[in-house]
N, C-alpha and C positions, 0 to 999 in steps of 0.2 A: 504494500500500500504506500510505499515511499513515493511513488509517482503522484499520488493524490496530494501529498504534502508539498511536492516540488512545484506543482502547477497552481494557478490561481483558481481554486476549486469553485468559488462562487462568483468569479469575474463575469463581465458582460459577454465574453466570447463563449462561456461555458454554461451559464445559467441565466434564467430570465427573472424579471422582477417578481412574477408570480411564484416561481420556485423559491426565491429567497424569502418571500413572505411566508410561504408554507413551512419552510425549514425553520425560520425564526419562531413561528407560532408553535411548532412541535417542540423546539428547543425550550421554549418558555413553559411547556406543559399544558397548553390550552387547546381546546377543541375550536372548531370554526364558530360554533354557537357561543362559546364563552368569549371569544375575541369580538364577535359581533356585538354582544351585550356591552362589553367594555368600551367599544367605539360608538355605540348608539347607532348601529347600522343593521340592515337585514343580514341574516346568515348567507343568503344568496349573493350579497355584495362581496362578502369575503371569498366565497366560492368563485365568483367572477374574477376577482383580483388574482387569486391563486391560480386560476386557469388561464390567465392572461387574456381574458375576454374584455376586461376594462382595467383602468388604473385609478388609484385613489387620487383625489385632488390634493393640492399642496398642504392644506391644513390637516386633512386626514392622514396624509403621509407622515407628517411630523408627529401627530398623536400616535399613530400606528408604531412608528419607530420607538417612541418613548415607552409604550405599553410592552413592546417586545424586547426592549433593552438593547437595541441596536441603533446605529445612526441612520438618518435618512439617506445619506450618501451610500451606505452599505446596501440598503434596500434597492437603490437605483442602479448602482454600478458594481456592487460586490467589494468595493474598497472602503477601508475605514473600519471602525469597530463594529463587529458583527458576530456571527456564529462561527466557531472554528470548523475547519474541514473535518470530515469524519475520519476516524482511525479504524484500524482493524477491529478493535473492540466494539466500536459503534455499529459496525455493519453486521455483527453477529448477535442476534437476540436469543436469550434463553427462553425456555418454554413459558415462564410466567410473564416476562416482558412482551413476548409475542401475543400471548393470550390477552393481556391488557390492551395492547395496541389494536388488536382485531376487535375487541369488545367496544372500544371507543369508536372505531370506524363503523361498526354495525349500528351503534346508537345514532350516529350522524346519518347513516343511510335510512334508518327507520324514520327519523325526524323528517328527512327530505321526502320520503315516500308519503308520510301522513300529510305533509303540506301539499304535495302534488294531488293526492286524493281529494282534498278539500277544494283545490283549484278546479279539478275536473268536474266535481259535483256542481260547483258554482257556474261553470261554463255550460254544462248540460241543462241546468235549471234556466239559465238565460236563453238558451236555444229553445227550450220547451215553451217559454213564455212568449216568444216571438210568434210561434205558430198559432 
């Protein structure tokens, strides 16, 4: 894994703003929902930022950096104070850590599914009202 340490692991040429937001959030031990609550935005907004579908405005970027314990410059470019590059130990999860990470991911997916189910029902009701 020495090659990881030698390259600019989170630099602009290697990772995106969304990837750096995601890594910093996970490093801070937060779910998308927890981060959204701290920033007073929708969870879908965090998802869009992390998926590079949109970018936070300057004021949210500054707040986001503060909440995640990184600099705005690191989020934008990967340079400055941010999350350290992973080591061999970071890339190997034991059974408990893997179970916890998968459980958190499952909770987020179920939350998203519930939200989509409500949205679909709203749209179906609106269509039925038109007829």
